[in-house]
N, C-alpha and C positions, 0 to 999 in steps of 0.2 A: 495565305491560306492556312499555313501551319499555326500562326498566331491565333487565328479565328477558331481552329479546332481545339487548341490548348485552352483558350478562354471558355469555349463551350464545355469542355471536360471539367474545368475548374468550377464553373457555375453549377453543373449537374451534380458533381460530388458534394458541393456545399449545400445544395438543395436537399440532398438525400441524408444528410447528417441528422441525427436525432437531437431534439431539444433537451433530452434528459442527461446529456453529457456536457461537462464543463472542461475548458482548457486546463491542462495540468500545470500547476506551479506551486511552490512551497507555501505561498500565502493562502491558496485555496484549501489546503488541508491542514493548516496550523491548528493547534489545540490538541485535545485528547480524544481518542476514538476507542470504542469498545466493540469487540467481536460480538455479533448479534445473536448467535445461536446458543453458545455455552456461557457467554458473558464472563469469561475468566481471563481474557487477554486484552490488554490495552496497548495502543500505540500512542506515545506521547511525543509530539513534534515540537513541544515547547520546553523540554527538559534541559536543553543545552542552549547556552547563549549564542545568539546569531553572530557569526564572524564573517565579515565581508571579504576577508582574505582567505577563508577556507575554500578548498577545492570542491568539497561536497558537504551537503547538509547531514545532520545526524537525527535519528529517530530511535527512541527507546521502546522496546517491546517488553512490557511487564506481564508476566504470566503467574497466575495464582494456581499452585498445584492442587490437584484433588486431594482431599484429606482422607478419603476412603480408599484404602489399599486395594480393595476388590475392583474399584473403577480404574485405578491407575497402578498396575503392578510395578511400574518403574519408579514409583514415588521414592524420593522427592525430586526426581529429574523433571525439569520443566524447560520450555524453550526461551526463557528470558534472554535478551541479547540487546546489544547496541548495533545499529546498522548505519552505514553511510548510504546515501541515496542521491539519485538525480533522475530527472524526467527526460524522456526522449520519445517523441511521437505519442503513442497511446500506452506507453509502458513506464514503469518505475524500475530503475536498476538498483538492486540492493546488494550490499556487501556486508556480511556478518563480521564485525570486528573481532569476535571470539574465534573465528575460523583461521586455520593456518594457511588456507588457500586464498591468496589475494585475487579474487575474481568477482566482478559485478555480474549478477544474473538478472535477466529481464523478466518482469511479471506484468501482464496486462492489468490495467487499472482503469476504472470509469468512475468519475465523480458525478453525483447527481447535480442537476442544474440548481437546486436549492441548497446544495452543499450540506445536506443532512446525513448523507451516507456515501460510501464508496464501496465498489466491488473490486476485489483484487484476487489474482490467482494465488492459490495456497503457496506460501513461501516458508512455512515452518511446520514441524510435526507436533501434534497434540493428540493424546489418547482421547478418543471419542469425537474428534473433529474429522469426519469422513468426507467432507466436501472438497471439490476441486477449486471452487471459487468461494472466497470468504466475503462476507459483508461486514463492514465496520460502520457503526453509527456514531455521530458526534456525541461525545459525553460532556465536554466543556469547551 
């Protein structure tokens, strides 16, 4: 009876999942992605050679600083960084290699079924980027 209930639960959960979400893996988000609202930040998943012996993959966040000091009073500070990452369930775990604290932090992520964009919880600070969930569109 327990097996039947477990099977029913699994089928009902599977039936309720949205078609707009794809399973997370490094191949599904390879390439370069641009943040869709300000279009100043890119995530480059292909900037580092793939190493089958590496414990975690790398992604490069490239940020273009605002050139107008009135828009960005902290100019030339920008959030560019290199992150280690891995996927677990519906989250990506990121560790900023420039940080002195060795800690992976989880961020919810959803990749569209056509892999044209993904939504991720905000994981970096950017003047003018006041959203809690960021959308990145495939750039290349």
